[in-house]
PDB file of N, CA, C and O in Angstrom, chain B, residues numbered from 101:
ATOM      1  N   UNK B 101      10.096  -6.945 -16.222  1.00  0.00           N
ATOM      2  CA  UNK B 101       9.975  -7.743 -15.342  1.00  0.00           C
ATOM      3  C   UNK B 101       8.595  -7.153 -14.764  1.00  0.00           C
ATOM      4  O   UNK B 101       8.329  -5.973 -14.536  1.00  0.00           O
ATOM      5  N   UNK B 102       7.627  -8.524 -14.553  1.00  0.00           N
ATOM      6  CA  UNK B 102       6.244  -8.398 -14.133  1.00  0.00           C
ATOM      7  C   UNK B 102       6.118  -8.018 -12.469  1.00  0.00           C
ATOM      8  O   UNK B 102       6.894  -8.559 -11.681  1.00  0.00           O
ATOM      9  N   UNK B 103       5.547  -7.481 -12.205  1.00  0.00           N
ATOM     10  CA  UNK B 103       5.620  -6.817 -10.404  1.00  0.00           C
ATOM     11  C   UNK B 103       4.030  -7.091  -9.947  1.00  0.00           C
ATOM     12  O   UNK B 103       3.117  -6.566 -10.585  1.00  0.00           O
ATOM     13  N   UNK B 104       3.772  -7.946  -8.804  1.00  0.00           N
ATOM     14  CA  UNK B 104       2.741  -8.030  -8.250  1.00  0.00           C
ATOM     15  C   UNK B 104       1.997  -6.671  -7.688  1.00  0.00           C
ATOM     16  O   UNK B 104       2.688  -6.343  -6.724  1.00  0.00           O
ATOM     17  N   UNK B 105       1.141  -5.914  -7.798  1.00  0.00           N
ATOM     18  CA  UNK B 105       0.614  -5.226  -6.936  1.00  0.00           C
ATOM     19  C   UNK B 105      -0.525  -5.689  -6.053  1.00  0.00           C
ATOM     20  O   UNK B 105      -1.484  -6.340  -6.469  1.00  0.00           O
ATOM     21  N   UNK B 106      -0.307  -5.222  -4.542  1.00  0.00           N
ATOM     22  CA  UNK B 106      -1.499  -5.576  -3.475  1.00  0.00           C
ATOM     23  C   UNK B 106      -1.547  -4.080  -2.975  1.00  0.00           C
ATOM     24  O   UNK B 106      -0.669  -3.218  -2.956  1.00  0.00           O
ATOM     25  N   UNK B 107      -2.622  -4.064  -2.649  1.00  0.00           N
ATOM     26  CA  UNK B 107      -3.733  -2.990  -1.719  1.00  0.00           C
ATOM     27  C   UNK B 107      -3.515  -3.586  -0.339  1.00  0.00           C
ATOM     28  O   UNK B 107      -3.297  -4.794  -0.437  1.00  0.00           O
ATOM     29  N   UNK B 108      -3.502  -3.178   0.827  1.00  0.00           N
ATOM     30  CA  UNK B 108      -3.110  -3.131   1.779  1.00  0.00           C
ATOM     31  C   UNK B 108      -3.741  -2.028   2.951  1.00  0.00           C
ATOM     32  O   UNK B 108      -3.094  -1.092   3.421  1.00  0.00           O
ATOM     33  N   UNK B 109      -5.346  -2.418   3.346  1.00  0.00           N
ATOM     34  CA  UNK B 109      -5.939  -1.609   4.080  1.00  0.00           C
ATOM     35  C   UNK B 109      -5.367  -2.052   5.341  1.00  0.00           C
ATOM     36  O   UNK B 109      -5.122  -3.219   5.649  1.00  0.00           O
ATOM     37  N   UNK B 110      -5.163  -0.930   6.092  1.00  0.00           N
ATOM     38  CA  UNK B 110      -4.814  -0.897   7.134  1.00  0.00           C
ATOM     39  C   UNK B 110      -5.363   0.085   8.315  1.00  0.00           C
ATOM     40  O   UNK B 110      -5.147   1.291   8.431  1.00  0.00           O
ATOM     41  N   UNK B 111      -6.225  -0.870   9.258  1.00  0.00           N
ATOM     42  CA  UNK B 111      -7.158  -0.303  10.854  1.00  0.00           C
ATOM     43  C   UNK B 111      -5.748  -0.033  11.872  1.00  0.00           C
ATOM     44  O   UNK B 111      -5.069  -0.971  12.289  1.00  0.00           O
ATOM     45  N   UNK B 112      -5.513   1.124  12.119  1.00  0.00           N
ATOM     46  CA  UNK B 112      -3.885   1.349  13.184  1.00  0.00           C
ATOM     47  C   UNK B 112      -4.677   2.196  14.535  1.00  0.00           C
ATOM     48  O   UNK B 112      -5.713   2.843  14.688  1.00  0.00           O
ATOM     49  N   UNK B 113      -3.749   1.848  15.205  1.00  0.00           N
ATOM     50  CA  UNK B 113      -4.155   2.788  16.363  1.00  0.00           C
ATOM     51  C   UNK B 113      -3.938   4.039  16.176  1.00  0.00           C
ATOM     52  O   UNK B 113      -2.913   4.592  15.780  1.00  0.00           O
ATOM     53  N   UNK B 114      -5.381   4.666  16.606  1.00  0.00           N
ATOM     54  CA  UNK B 114      -5.481   5.817  16.702  1.00  0.00           C
ATOM     55  C   UNK B 114      -3.999   7.278  16.440  1.00  0.00           C
ATOM     56  O   UNK B 114      -3.450   7.824  15.482  1.00  0.00           O
ATOM     57  N   UNK B 115      -3.920   7.347  18.110  1.00  0.00           N
ATOM     58  CA  UNK B 115      -2.286   7.816  18.455  1.00  0.00           C
ATOM     59  C   UNK B 115      -1.228   7.329  17.808  1.00  0.00           C
ATOM     60  O   UNK B 115      -0.163   7.645  18.338  1.00  0.00           O
ATOM     61  N   UNK B 116      -1.148   6.725  16.929  1.00  0.00           N
ATOM     62  CA  UNK B 116       0.240   6.476  16.396  1.00  0.00           C
ATOM     63  C   UNK B 116       0.349   6.127  15.216  1.00  0.00           C
ATOM     64  O   UNK B 116       1.187   5.345  14.768  1.00  0.00           O
ATOM     65  N   UNK B 117      -0.782   6.875  14.435  1.00  0.00           N
ATOM     66  CA  UNK B 117      -1.140   6.626  13.150  1.00  0.00           C
ATOM     67  C   UNK B 117       0.739   6.743  12.150  1.00  0.00           C
ATOM     68  O   UNK B 117       1.321   5.970  11.389  1.00  0.00           O
ATOM     69  N   UNK B 118       1.066   8.059  12.701  1.00  0.00           N
ATOM     70  CA  UNK B 118       2.204   8.819  11.639  1.00  0.00           C
ATOM     71  C   UNK B 118       3.216   8.286  11.909  1.00  0.00           C
ATOM     72  O   UNK B 118       4.025   8.136  10.993  1.00  0.00           O
ATOM     73  N   UNK B 119       3.556   7.798  13.273  1.00  0.00           N
ATOM     74  CA  UNK B 119       4.795   6.473  13.009  1.00  0.00           C
ATOM     75  C   UNK B 119       4.632   5.134  12.583  1.00  0.00           C
ATOM     76  O   UNK B 119       5.487   4.383  12.112  1.00  0.00           O
ATOM     77  N   UNK B 120       3.093   4.862  12.866  1.00  0.00           N
ATOM     78  CA  UNK B 120       3.169   3.590  12.225  1.00  0.00           C
ATOM     79  C   UNK B 120       3.202   3.491  10.690  1.00  0.00           C
ATOM     80  O   UNK B 120       3.745   2.546  10.118  1.00  0.00           O
ATOM     81  N   UNK B 121       2.591   4.517  10.043  1.00  0.00           N
ATOM     82  CA  UNK B 121       2.374   4.837   9.099  1.00  0.00           C
ATOM     83  C   UNK B 121       4.153   4.756   8.146  1.00  0.00           C
ATOM     84  O   UNK B 121       4.313   4.133   7.096  1.00  0.00           O
ATOM     85  N   UNK B 122       4.917   5.304   8.649  1.00  0.00           N
ATOM     86  CA  UNK B 122       6.449   5.617   8.443  1.00  0.00           C
ATOM     87  C   UNK B 122       7.148   4.050   8.765  1.00  0.00           C
ATOM     88  O   UNK B 122       8.037   3.638   8.019  1.00  0.00           O
ATOM     89  N   UNK B 123       6.770   3.400   9.685  1.00  0.00           N
ATOM     90  CA  UNK B 123       7.308   1.926   9.554  1.00  0.00           C
ATOM     91  C   UNK B 123       6.489   1.041   9.057  1.00  0.00           C
ATOM     92  O   UNK B 123       6.581  -0.087   9.542  1.00  0.00           O
ATOM     93  N   UNK B 124       5.775   1.198   8.298  1.00  0.00           N
ATOM     94  CA  UNK B 124       5.141   0.447   7.102  1.00  0.00           C
ATOM     95  C   UNK B 124       5.501   0.719   5.605  1.00  0.00           C
ATOM     96  O   UNK B 124       5.313  -0.169   4.774  1.00  0.00           O
ATOM     97  N   UNK B 125       6.024   1.957   5.242  1.00  0.00           N
ATOM     98  CA  UNK B 125       6.545   2.694   4.639  1.00  0.00           C
ATOM     99  C   UNK B 125       8.236   2.221   4.126  1.00  0.00           C
ATOM    100  O   UNK B 125       8.743   2.087   3.013  1.00  0.00           O
ATOM    101  N   UNK B 126       8.744   2.065   5.467  1.00  0.00           N
ATOM    102  CA  UNK B 126      10.213   1.448   5.267  1.00  0.00           C
ATOM    103  C   UNK B 126      10.467   0.024   4.973  1.00  0.00           C
ATOM    104  O   UNK B 126      11.495  -0.418   4.460  1.00  0.00           O
ATOM    105  N   UNK B 127       9.340  -0.713   5.380  1.00  0.00           N
ATOM    106  CA  UNK B 127       9.345  -2.039   5.270  1.00  0.00           C
ATOM    107  C   UNK B 127      10.050  -2.403   3.714  1.00  0.00           C
ATOM    108  O   UNK B 127      10.123  -1.442   2.949  1.00  0.00           O
ATOM    109  N   UNK B 128      10.461  -3.459   3.320  1.00  0.00           N
ATOM    110  CA  UNK B 128      10.938  -4.018   1.988  1.00  0.00           C
ATOM    111  C   UNK B 128       9.571  -4.441   1.295  1.00  0.00           C
ATOM    112  O   UNK B 128       8.814  -5.156   1.952  1.00  0.00           O
ATOM    113  N   UNK B 129       9.210  -4.057   0.036  1.00  0.00           N
ATOM    114  CA  UNK B 129       8.290  -4.243  -0.572  1.00  0.00           C
ATOM    115  C   UNK B 129       7.358  -3.787  -0.506  1.00  0.00           C
ATOM    116  O   UNK B 129       6.495  -4.503  -1.013  1.00  0.00           O
ATOM    117  N   UNK B 130       6.789  -2.402   0.089  1.00  0.00           N
ATOM    118  CA  UNK B 130       6.037  -1.538   0.686  1.00  0.00           C
ATOM    119  C   UNK B 130       6.935  -0.008  -0.455  1.00  0.00           C
ATOM    120  O   UNK B 130       7.958   0.672  -0.382  1.00  0.00           O
ATOM    121  N   UNK B 131       5.649  -0.156  -1.461  1.00  0.00           N
ATOM    122  CA  UNK B 131       6.292   1.500  -2.416  1.00  0.00           C
ATOM    123  C   UNK B 131       5.698   2.611  -1.856  1.00  0.00           C
ATOM    124  O   UNK B 131       6.342   3.657  -1.941  1.00  0.00           O
ATOM    125  N   UNK B 132       4.235   2.655  -1.102  1.00  0.00           N
ATOM    126  CA  UNK B 132       3.623   3.749  -0.881  1.00  0.00           C
ATOM    127  C   UNK B 132       3.106   3.687   0.027  1.00  0.00           C
ATOM    128  O   UNK B 132       2.180   2.882  -0.074  1.00  0.00           O
ATOM    129  N   UNK B 133       3.209   4.328   1.414  1.00  0.00           N
ATOM    130  CA  UNK B 133       1.548   4.381   2.183  1.00  0.00           C
ATOM    131  C   UNK B 133       0.859   5.921   2.394  1.00  0.00           C
ATOM    132  O   UNK B 133       1.543   6.901   2.691  1.00  0.00           O
ATOM    133  N   UNK B 134      -0.228   5.956   2.243  1.00  0.00           N
ATOM    134  CA  UNK B 134      -1.161   6.856   2.086  1.00  0.00           C
ATOM    135  C   UNK B 134      -1.969   7.174   3.691  1.00  0.00           C
ATOM    136  O   UNK B 134      -2.834   6.349   3.986  1.00  0.00           O
ATOM    137  N   UNK B 135      -1.802   7.928   4.360  1.00  0.00           N
ATOM    138  CA  UNK B 135      -3.055   8.102   5.237  1.00  0.00           C
ATOM    139  C   UNK B 135      -4.269   8.654   4.714  1.00  0.00           C
ATOM    140  O   UNK B 135      -4.261   9.511   3.831  1.00  0.00           O
ATOM    141  N   UNK B 136      -5.301   8.197   5.224  1.00  0.00           N
ATOM    142  CA  UNK B 136      -6.549   8.683   4.433  1.00  0.00           C
ATOM    143  C   UNK B 136      -8.046   8.897   6.062  1.00  0.00           C
ATOM    144  O   UNK B 136      -8.235   8.639   7.251  1.00  0.00           O
ATOM    145  N   UNK B 137      -8.514   9.375   5.152  1.00  0.00           N
ATOM    146  CA  UNK B 137      -9.970   9.458   5.992  1.00  0.00           C
ATOM    147  C   UNK B 137     -10.810   8.392   5.742  1.00  0.00           C
ATOM    148  O   UNK B 137     -10.579   7.619   4.812  1.00  0.00           O
ATOM    149  N   UNK B 138     -11.993   8.237   6.654  1.00  0.00           N
ATOM    150  CA  UNK B 138     -12.926   7.489   6.519  1.00  0.00           C
ATOM    151  C   UNK B 138     -12.358   6.180   7.344  1.00  0.00           C
ATOM    152  O   UNK B 138     -11.417   6.269   8.134  1.00  0.00           O
ATOM    153  N   UNK B 139     -13.068   4.931   7.050  1.00  0.00           N
ATOM    154  CA  UNK B 139     -12.902   3.456   8.085  1.00  0.00           C
ATOM    155  C   UNK B 139     -11.398   2.694   8.070  1.00  0.00           C
ATOM    156  O   UNK B 139     -11.069   1.675   8.677  1.00  0.00           O
ATOM    157  N   UNK B 140     -10.671   3.464   7.250  1.00  0.00           N
ATOM    158  CA  UNK B 140      -9.536   2.699   6.707  1.00  0.00           C
ATOM    159  C   UNK B 140      -8.141   4.262   7.518  1.00  0.00           C
ATOM    160  O   UNK B 140      -8.168   5.480   7.338  1.00  0.00           O
ATOM    161  N   UNK B 141      -7.527   3.718   8.037  1.00  0.00           N
ATOM    162  CA  UNK B 141      -6.327   4.723   8.886  1.00  0.00           C
ATOM    163  C   UNK B 141      -5.289   4.784   7.475  1.00  0.00           C
ATOM    164  O   UNK B 141      -5.166   5.802   6.794  1.00  0.00           O
ATOM    165  N   UNK B 142      -4.610   3.533   7.209  1.00  0.00           N
ATOM    166  CA  UNK B 142      -3.469   3.754   6.355  1.00  0.00           C
ATOM    167  C   UNK B 142      -3.845   2.799   4.898  1.00  0.00           C
ATOM    168  O   UNK B 142      -4.508   1.763   4.941  1.00  0.00           O
ATOM    169  N   UNK B 143      -3.469   3.189   4.074  1.00  0.00           N
ATOM    170  CA  UNK B 143      -3.626   2.249   2.954  1.00  0.00           C
ATOM    171  C   UNK B 143      -1.859   2.427   2.332  1.00  0.00           C
ATOM    172  O   UNK B 143      -1.185   3.444   2.171  1.00  0.00           O
ATOM    173  N   UNK B 144      -1.485   0.756   2.062  1.00  0.00           N
ATOM    174  CA  UNK B 144      -0.386   0.376   1.387  1.00  0.00           C
ATOM    175  C   UNK B 144      -0.485   0.127   0.493  1.00  0.00           C
ATOM    176  O   UNK B 144      -1.667  -0.111   0.242  1.00  0.00           O
ATOM    177  N   UNK B 145       0.578  -0.075  -0.864  1.00  0.00           N
ATOM    178  CA  UNK B 145       0.824  -0.388  -1.833  1.00  0.00           C
ATOM    179  C   UNK B 145       2.035  -1.287  -2.012  1.00  0.00           C
ATOM    180  O   UNK B 145       3.164  -0.798  -1.970  1.00  0.00           O
ATOM    181  N   UNK B 146       1.860  -2.445  -2.188  1.00  0.00           N
ATOM    182  CA  UNK B 146       3.022  -3.362  -1.806  1.00  0.00           C
ATOM    183  C   UNK B 146       3.471  -4.021  -3.672  1.00  0.00           C
ATOM    184  O   UNK B 146       2.825  -4.758  -4.417  1.00  0.00           O
ATOM    185  N   UNK B 147       4.421  -3.540  -3.805  1.00  0.00           N
ATOM    186  CA  UNK B 147       5.056  -4.165  -5.332  1.00  0.00           C
ATOM    187  C   UNK B 147       5.505  -5.366  -4.725  1.00  0.00           C
ATOM    188  O   UNK B 147       5.831  -5.422  -3.540  1.00  0.00           O
ATOM    189  N   UNK B 148       5.536  -6.470  -5.621  1.00  0.00           N
ATOM    190  CA  UNK B 148       6.912  -7.673  -5.542  1.00  0.00           C
ATOM    191  C   UNK B 148       6.638  -8.557  -6.621  1.00  0.00           C
ATOM    192  O   UNK B 148       5.735  -8.385  -7.440  1.00  0.00           O
ATOM    193  N   UNK B 149       7.484  -9.560  -6.602  1.00  0.00           N
ATOM    194  CA  UNK B 149       7.857 -10.470  -8.130  1.00  0.00           C
ATOM    195  C   UNK B 149       7.155 -11.348  -7.966  1.00  0.00           C
ATOM    196  O   UNK B 149       6.819 -11.860  -9.034  1.00  0.00           O
ATOM    197  N   UNK B 150       6.598 -11.962  -6.809  1.00  0.00           N
ATOM    198  CA  UNK B 150       5.834 -13.107  -6.766  1.00  0.00           C
ATOM    199  C   UNK B 150       4.614 -13.389  -5.405  1.00  0.00           C
ATOM    200  O   UNK B 150       4.696 -12.791  -4.333  1.00  0.00           O
ATOM    201  N   UNK B 151       3.876 -14.078  -5.623  1.00  0.00           N
ATOM    202  CA  UNK B 151       2.433 -14.096  -4.592  1.00  0.00           C
ATOM    203  C   UNK B 151       3.429 -14.199  -3.115  1.00  0.00           C
ATOM    204  O   UNK B 151       3.468 -13.323  -2.251  1.00  0.00           O
ATOM    205  N   UNK B 152       4.026 -15.209  -3.098  1.00  0.00           N
ATOM    206  CA  UNK B 152       4.577 -16.028  -2.045  1.00  0.00           C
ATOM    207  C   UNK B 152       4.835 -14.407  -1.293  1.00  0.00           C
ATOM    208  O   UNK B 152       4.160 -14.028  -0.335  1.00  0.00           O
ATOM    209  N   UNK B 153       6.097 -13.450  -2.029  1.00  0.00           N
ATOM    210  CA  UNK B 153       6.440 -12.345  -1.371  1.00  0.00           C
ATOM    211  C   UNK B 153       5.430 -11.352  -0.493  1.00  0.00           C
ATOM    212  O   UNK B 153       5.640 -10.657   0.502  1.00  0.00           O
ATOM    213  N   UNK B 154       3.951 -11.651  -1.497  1.00  0.00           N
ATOM    214  CA  UNK B 154       3.286 -10.631  -0.698  1.00  0.00           C
ATOM    215  C   UNK B 154       2.802 -11.221   0.821  1.00  0.00           C
ATOM    216  O   UNK B 154       2.607 -10.398   1.715  1.00  0.00           O
ATOM    217  N   UNK B 155       2.644 -12.439   1.044  1.00  0.00           N
ATOM    218  CA  UNK B 155       2.407 -13.142   2.566  1.00  0.00           C
ATOM    219  C   UNK B 155       3.622 -12.790   3.254  1.00  0.00           C
ATOM    220  O   UNK B 155       3.556 -12.419   4.426  1.00  0.00           O
ATOM    221  N   UNK B 156       4.818 -12.872   2.602  1.00  0.00           N
ATOM    222  CA  UNK B 156       6.010 -12.315   3.574  1.00  0.00           C
ATOM    223  C   UNK B 156       5.943 -10.850   4.196  1.00  0.00           C
ATOM    224  O   UNK B 156       6.290 -10.599   5.351  1.00  0.00           O
ATOM    225  N   UNK B 157       5.406  -9.821   3.198  1.00  0.00           N
ATOM    226  CA  UNK B 157       5.932  -8.825   3.643  1.00  0.00           C
ATOM    227  C   UNK B 157       4.161  -8.236   4.351  1.00  0.00           C
ATOM    228  O   UNK B 157       4.010  -7.232   5.047  1.00  0.00           O
ATOM    229  N   UNK B 158       3.359  -8.924   4.036  1.00  0.00           N
ATOM    230  CA  UNK B 158       2.088  -8.230   5.024  1.00  0.00           C
ATOM    231  C   UNK B 158       2.199  -9.264   6.440  1.00  0.00           C
ATOM    232  O   UNK B 158       2.188  -9.046   7.651  1.00  0.00           O
ATOM    233  N   UNK B 159       2.296 -10.336   5.693  1.00  0.00           N
ATOM    234  CA  UNK B 159       2.266 -11.409   7.279  1.00  0.00           C
ATOM    235  C   UNK B 159       3.393 -10.968   8.367  1.00  0.00           C
ATOM    236  O   UNK B 159       3.170 -10.754   9.559  1.00  0.00           O
ATOM    237  N   UNK B 160       4.750 -10.871   7.656  1.00  0.00           N
ATOM    238  CA  UNK B 160       5.764 -11.021   8.531  1.00  0.00           C
ATOM    239  C   UNK B 160       6.098  -9.385   8.542  1.00  0.00           C
ATOM    240  O   UNK B 160       6.934  -9.140   9.412  1.00  0.00           O
ATOM    241  N   UNK B 161       5.761  -8.462   7.968  1.00  0.00           N
ATOM    242  CA  UNK B 161       6.252  -7.108   8.069  1.00  0.00           C
ATOM    243  C   UNK B 161       5.205  -6.327   8.569  1.00  0.00           C
ATOM    244  O   UNK B 161       5.211  -5.850   9.704  1.00  0.00           O
ATOM    245  N   UNK B 162       4.212  -6.169   7.667  1.00  0.00           N
ATOM    246  CA  UNK B 162       3.331  -5.064   8.413  1.00  0.00           C
ATOM    247  C   UNK B 162       2.233  -5.421   9.330  1.00  0.00           C
ATOM    248  O   UNK B 162       1.805  -4.541  10.077  1.00  0.00           O
ATOM    249  N   UNK B 163       1.768  -6.508   9.362  1.00  0.00           N
ATOM    250  CA  UNK B 163       1.034  -7.196  10.599  1.00  0.00           C
ATOM    251  C   UNK B 163       1.548  -7.246  11.869  1.00  0.00           C
ATOM    252  O   UNK B 163       0.853  -7.330  12.881  1.00  0.00           O
ATOM    253  N   UNK B 164       3.296  -7.176  11.837  1.00  0.00           N
ATOM    254  CA  UNK B 164       4.035  -7.437  12.825  1.00  0.00           C
ATOM    255  C   UNK B 164       4.251  -5.394  13.141  1.00  0.00           C
ATOM    256  O   UNK B 164       4.355  -4.991  14.300  1.00  0.00           O
ATOM    257  N   UNK B 165       4.265  -4.925  12.578  1.00  0.00           N
ATOM    258  CA  UNK B 165       4.399  -3.424  12.661  1.00  0.00           C
ATOM    259  C   UNK B 165       3.765  -2.676  14.140  1.00  0.00           C
ATOM    260  O   UNK B 165       2.549  -2.497  14.072  1.00  0.00           O
ATOM    261  N   UNK B 166       4.169  -2.392  14.958  1.00  0.00           N
ATOM    262  CA  UNK B 166       3.513  -1.647  16.295  1.00  0.00           C
ATOM    263  C   UNK B 166       2.546  -0.680  16.068  1.00  0.00           C
ATOM    264  O   UNK B 166       2.945   0.220  15.328  1.00  0.00           O
ATOM    265  N   UNK B 167       1.206  -0.549  16.529  1.00  0.00           N
ATOM    266  CA  UNK B 167       0.559   0.609  15.654  1.00  0.00           C
ATOM    267  C   UNK B 167      -0.532  -0.363  14.982  1.00  0.00           C
ATOM    268  O   UNK B 167      -1.721  -0.104  15.168  1.00  0.00           O
ATOM    269  N   UNK B 168      -0.221  -1.297  14.331  1.00  0.00           N
ATOM    270  CA  UNK B 168      -0.958  -1.663  13.179  1.00  0.00           C
ATOM    271  C   UNK B 168      -2.227  -3.080  13.767  1.00  0.00           C
ATOM    272  O   UNK B 168      -1.932  -4.249  14.016  1.00  0.00           O
ATOM    273  N   UNK B 169      -3.294  -2.578  13.825  1.00  0.00           N
ATOM    274  CA  UNK B 169      -4.109  -3.362  14.196  1.00  0.00           C
ATOM    275  C   UNK B 169      -5.018  -4.490  13.534  1.00  0.00           C
ATOM    276  O   UNK B 169      -5.303  -5.536  14.116  1.00  0.00           O
ATOM    277  N   UNK B 170      -5.362  -4.217  12.486  1.00  0.00           N
ATOM    278  CA  UNK B 170      -5.818  -5.535  11.516  1.00  0.00           C
ATOM    279  C   UNK B 170      -5.141  -4.945   9.805  1.00  0.00           C
ATOM    280  O   UNK B 170      -4.542  -3.886   9.620  1.00  0.00           O
ATOM    281  N   UNK B 171      -5.481  -6.028   8.717  1.00  0.00           N
ATOM    282  CA  UNK B 171      -4.789  -5.384   7.752  1.00  0.00           C
ATOM    283  C   UNK B 171      -6.335  -6.313   7.235  1.00  0.00           C
ATOM    284  O   UNK B 171      -6.986  -7.193   7.798  1.00  0.00           O
ATOM    285  N   UNK B 172      -6.532  -5.381   5.491  1.00  0.00           N
ATOM    286  CA  UNK B 172      -7.237  -6.256   4.967  1.00  0.00           C
ATOM    287  C   UNK B 172      -6.367  -6.352   3.294  1.00  0.00           C
ATOM    288  O   UNK B 172      -6.222  -5.298   2.675  1.00  0.00           O
ATOM    289  N   UNK B 173      -5.995  -7.295   2.864  1.00  0.00           N
ATOM    290  CA  UNK B 173      -4.863  -7.553   1.098  1.00  0.00           C
ATOM    291  C   UNK B 173      -5.713  -7.656   0.147  1.00  0.00           C
ATOM    292  O   UNK B 173      -6.244  -8.753  -0.031  1.00  0.00           O
ATOM    293  N   UNK B 174      -5.998  -6.712  -0.566  1.00  0.00           N
ATOM    294  CA  UNK B 174      -6.183  -6.786  -1.947  1.00  0.00           C
ATOM    295  C   UNK B 174      -5.132  -7.029  -3.282  1.00  0.00           C
ATOM    296  O   UNK B 174      -4.142  -6.303  -3.381  1.00  0.00           O
ATOM    297  N   UNK B 175      -5.345  -7.858  -4.078  1.00  0.00           N
ATOM    298  CA  UNK B 175      -4.143  -8.226  -5.122  1.00  0.00           C
ATOM    299  C   UNK B 175      -5.234  -7.309  -6.125  1.00  0.00           C
ATOM    300  O   UNK B 175      -6.458  -7.249  -6.239  1.00  0.00           O
ATOM    301  N   UNK B 176      -3.860  -6.533  -6.879  1.00  0.00           N
ATOM    302  CA  UNK B 176      -4.286  -5.768  -7.906  1.00  0.00           C
ATOM    303  C   UNK B 176      -4.057  -6.705  -9.208  1.00  0.00           C
ATOM    304  O   UNK B 176      -2.954  -7.184  -9.474  1.00  0.00           O
ATOM    305  N   UNK B 177      -5.762  -7.012 -10.354  1.00  0.00           N
ATOM    306  CA  UNK B 177      -5.103  -7.535 -11.214  1.00  0.00           C
ATOM    307  C   UNK B 177      -4.795  -7.056 -12.718  1.00  0.00           C
ATOM    308  O   UNK B 177      -4.052  -7.409 -13.634  1.00  0.00           O
ATOM    309  N   UNK B 178      -5.750  -6.077 -12.485  1.00  0.00           N
ATOM    310  CA  UNK B 178      -5.449  -5.040 -13.685  1.00  0.00           C
ATOM    311  C   UNK B 178      -5.669  -3.477 -13.591  1.00  0.00           C
ATOM    312  O   UNK B 178      -6.505  -2.990 -12.830  1.00  0.00           O
ATOM    313  N   UNK B 179      -4.877  -2.745 -14.401  1.00  0.00           N
ATOM    314  CA  UNK B 179      -4.719  -0.923 -13.839  1.00  0.00           C
ATOM    315  C   UNK B 179      -5.712  -0.514 -14.839  1.00  0.00           C
ATOM    316  O   UNK B 179      -6.013  -1.202 -15.814  1.00  0.00           O
ATOM    317  N   UNK B 180      -6.078   0.338 -14.630  1.00  0.00           N
ATOM    318  CA  UNK B 180      -6.913   1.302 -15.775  1.00  0.00           C
ATOM    319  C   UNK B 180      -6.126   2.751 -15.276  1.00  0.00           C
ATOM    320  O   UNK B 180      -5.518   3.012 -14.238  1.00  0.00           O
ATOM    321  N   UNK B 181      -6.433   3.595 -16.545  1.00  0.00           N
ATOM    322  CA  UNK B 181      -6.305   4.995 -16.571  1.00  0.00           C
ATOM    323  C   UNK B 181      -7.142   5.505 -17.315  1.00  0.00           C
ATOM    324  O   UNK B 181      -7.851   4.913 -18.129  1.00  0.00           O
ATOM    325  N   UNK B 182      -7.097   7.273 -16.952  1.00  0.00           N
ATOM    326  CA  UNK B 182      -8.067   8.095 -17.857  1.00  0.00           C
ATOM    327  C   UNK B 182      -7.157   8.339 -18.587  1.00  0.00           C
ATOM    328  O   UNK B 182      -6.012   8.574 -18.199  1.00  0.00           O
ATOM    329  N   UNK B 183      -7.589   8.317 -19.934  1.00  0.00           N
ATOM    330  CA  UNK B 183      -6.849   8.601 -21.042  1.00  0.00           C
ATOM    331  C   UNK B 183      -7.103  10.362 -21.040  1.00  0.00           C
ATOM    332  O   UNK B 183      -6.411  11.174 -21.653  1.00  0.00           O
ATOM    333  N   UNK B 184      -7.988  10.586 -20.390  1.00  0.00           N
ATOM    334  CA  UNK B 184      -8.111  12.188 -20.416  1.00  0.00           C
ATOM    335  C   UNK B 184      -7.025  13.136 -18.967  1.00  0.00           C
ATOM    336  O   UNK B 184      -6.752  14.334 -18.888  1.00  0.00           O
ATOM    337  N   UNK B 185      -6.719  12.189 -18.198  1.00  0.00           N
ATOM    338  CA  UNK B 185      -5.749  12.447 -17.123  1.00  0.00           C
ATOM    339  C   UNK B 185      -4.562  12.489 -17.659  1.00  0.00           C
ATOM    340  O   UNK B 185      -3.719  13.287 -17.250  1.00  0.00           O
ATOM    341  N   UNK B 186      -4.352  11.722 -18.552  1.00  0.00           N
ATOM    342  CA  UNK B 186      -2.963  11.243 -19.050  1.00  0.00           C
ATOM    343  C   UNK B 186      -2.402  12.717 -20.193  1.00  0.00           C
ATOM    344  O   UNK B 186      -1.390  13.412 -20.102  1.00  0.00           O
ATOM    345  N   UNK B 187      -3.817  12.778 -21.452  1.00  0.00           N
ATOM    346  CA  UNK B 187      -3.777  13.667 -22.044  1.00  0.00           C
ATOM    347  C   UNK B 187      -3.387  15.361 -21.749  1.00  0.00           C
ATOM    348  O   UNK B 187      -2.674  16.121 -22.404  1.00  0.00           O
ATOM    349  N   UNK B 188      -4.359  15.648 -20.182  1.00  0.00           N
ATOM    350  CA  UNK B 188      -3.507  16.676 -19.666  1.00  0.00           C
ATOM    351  C   UNK B 188      -2.305  16.859 -18.537  1.00  0.00           C
ATOM    352  O   UNK B 188      -2.307  17.743 -17.679  1.00  0.00           O
ATOM    353  N   UNK B 189      -1.607  16.174 -18.652  1.00  0.00           N
ATOM    354  CA  UNK B 189      -0.511  15.903 -18.348  1.00  0.00           C
ATOM    355  C   UNK B 189       0.471  16.364 -19.585  1.00  0.00           C
ATOM    356  O   UNK B 189       1.370  17.167 -19.339  1.00  0.00           O
ATOM    357  N   UNK B 190       0.337  15.974 -20.596  1.00  0.00           N
ATOM    358  CA  UNK B 190       1.356  15.679 -21.650  1.00  0.00           C
ATOM    359  C   UNK B 190       1.580  17.224 -22.295  1.00  0.00           C
ATOM    360  O   UNK B 190       2.684  17.531 -22.746  1.00  0.00           O
ATOM    361  N   UNK B 191       0.193  18.383 -22.307  1.00  0.00           N
ATOM    362  CA  UNK B 191       0.123  19.620 -22.625  1.00  0.00           C
ATOM    363  C   UNK B 191       1.288  20.122 -22.136  1.00  0.00           C
ATOM    364  O   UNK B 191       1.762  20.084 -21.001  1.00  0.00           O
ATOM    365  N   UNK B 192       1.853  20.801 -23.587  1.00  0.00           N
ATOM    366  CA  UNK B 192       2.888  21.557 -23.473  1.00  0.00           C
ATOM    367  C   UNK B 192       4.313  20.828 -23.736  1.00  0.00           C
ATOM    368  O   UNK B 192       5.407  21.360 -23.929  1.00  0.00           O
ATOM    369  N   UNK B 193       4.077  19.866 -23.702  1.00  0.00           N
ATOM    370  CA  UNK B 193       5.616  18.890 -24.083  1.00  0.00           C
ATOM    371  C   UNK B 193       5.933  19.025 -25.417  1.00  0.00           C
ATOM    372  O   UNK B 193       6.922  18.455 -25.877  1.00  0.00           O
TER     373      UNK B 193
END
C-alpha cells in the first residue's frame, strides 16, 4: 500500500510547545512530531492513504489543536537517502 507523506511546519504558542506537540502527535495520521530550533516550532510528519486525508488531518486536526498558531503543509514526492549512512548501519550485521 502506497502512503502519502506530508511535512507540516507548525508555529506554536511559545508557552505551550510541549503540550501542543503531544496533542498533535496523538492525532490519527500523524506519525511523528519534532520540536526544533529556528523559525518553526514543531514539524509534524503525516502519513495517510490519500490526499483528502491530508486535509482532514491538517485542517480538521492539527489546525484545531490548542497552541497551534499557523501551519504550512508540504507534500513529499520522492524520498532520498544516503548510501553511506545506510552502509554505516549495516556494519557488523
